[in-house]
Phi, psi and omega in degrees: 000152175288166179301318179297321179295323178293319177299317179295319180298319178297321179081332181226136169258116180280115181272108184263076179274132180076022179297154179245141180304327184288336185238359188295323180289317179298320178296315180299316180296324178294320178295316179298320179301329180271000175100003178262116188242008176245117186239131181243115175265121185284140185291344177275006176269126179305132180079016185299320182299316180292325178291323175299316180297317181298312180296320180296323182280319187273334183234032188306318184273353187253332186226162171253116185257130179228174177245137179243171180055042180267121187248353182208165184296322182298317179293320178299315182295320178297318180295318180295319178297331179278350178118005179299131180260352172207155183230133183235140177234153176280350183214175183265122178231112185303322182292329177291316178299315180300316180297315180295320177299320181300322183259006176070033181251134180302137180231137182229090177285156180276137179219162175231332185246162175301321180299314179297320181297315181293317180300315181294319182293318179294333180280350177122006177296140178275326182216156170243142178265112179279108190215140352280124186299325186293341183298318183239344172082184183301327181297325179295316179296318179298321180293322178291321182293335180309297180274350185238046183298337183282350183259115177294137183231138177235104178287139181215145180106099182084013178276132180222180178292342179286332184234357182303318179296325179296321179292322178295316179295333179283349177120004180293140177283333177192177176234155173254134182224132180256256186296334178293341180249309182261083183286118185296323180297320178294320179295314183295329180272356180079017181271072183286340175297326179293323178295317179299318181295320177297318179298316179298320180295316177302311181299320180297316180297318182290316179299322180292321181292330180282000000 
């Protein structure tokens, strides 16, 4: 399957902000156990490049590993060299899109308006990240999808099990979820079963919405 197809199959992109090298593999395995197979390590996390490399090497056949919060071409290139299979930004940066296109890596810049979505897509974006999704909600995404059905969209920011299904029904190809899925307190306490259960709940909500 293509990277986009894997993202859609996962239904959820787990945003691993503030991940720690000591627990990143256990967290990833817990997410996979719950059915979430797309993992995004944010570039503003210390040691993110090495964690991307570790996940890519140790869980290569089980997960799709990406880099998030990528704001420039240099960061994108470093992440790709470490094994990132997709790159996500909170905003649109032409140089990031160009770099990912050059290396054949899926790129998802952040957008909020139809104009931004079209500009990013025309520049080579594979998907657009509707961010912050919670500001305007599922109705905003549905309104954008009306005239822009050809652009795959992944809403991120404030997505939870309470509204993930609404975003899928609005036309999202998948959703991005951070703390609602990767609970830091559970990770710090070693309660990886709780992470797995959250992942299962997300998948269940998304599967039902589809």
